[in-house]
N, C-alpha and C positions, 0 to 999 in steps of 0.2 A: 750320268751317259746324256748323250743328245738324243734325240729323233732321227739326229745324221748321221748321227754315231751306231747306230743302231741298224741303218740301212730304211726304218721308216719314211724319212723322209729326204729330197732331196738336195735341201737349201734349206737357211734358215732366214725367214725374210725380215724379223727383228735386229737379227745382225749388223751391228756399225750402225744402232739410233743409239740414241744419247739415252739414258738410263733419264726418267720424270727428276728434275731439282739436286740430280747426282755433285755432290760436294758443295750444295747453298746450303744444306739442312745442318741446323747446329745438332752436334749429340743429345744427347735425351740421357735423362738423368733422372733414377727413381728416387725418392724421396727415403731419408733415410727413419727408422721406426721412430727417433728422437722429433724429428721435422714433422712424421706423419702425425704424432701424436700431439704437436703443438700447435698444429692446423685445424685439428678434431677438436682440441680445446677453448682455442680464439674465436673457432665460426659458430653464428646464429645457427639456433637451432634449426632453422627450417632447410640451410644447405649443407647440413651434417649429411642427409642419406647420398646428395651429389656426390659427398665429395668421399663418402664413406664405398659407395658403385665402384665407383675409381680408382681406390686405394686396393682395395680387397679382390674384387672384380678382376681388376686388370683394362675395363672400359675405356676408349675413347671420350672425348666430351660426346661429340659426334653420336656415339654409341650411345651414349647413356640420354642424350635428347629424342632419342626416337625410341628409347623402350615404353611399354605400354601399359599401364597398371588396370587393364580390364580384367577384370576376373581374379584383381588383387581381393582376399577379404580381409587384409589386414587394415587398421586404422592407421598403425607407425610400424616402425622399423624394430618393436619390442618384440613379435613373435608370437604376440597375443593373437588371436582371432576375435574378428568380433561376430 
């Protein structure tokens, strides 16, 4: 239900505005488990954490790039603290 329908607003200013890139984006497909396994097996050790975060946490590239390691007490992704 919209705010107009429940009487909170008199009009909907964005009505009639085209959505950004509507119809121009290609469909996004997730990797199959086999594809993900192949990607991680073929990746260099330095990039595996990047791919793993994207695959298993569902973060986008720009979201991964914004992550901060401040306060991280682990030397690696093996779960062992230093």
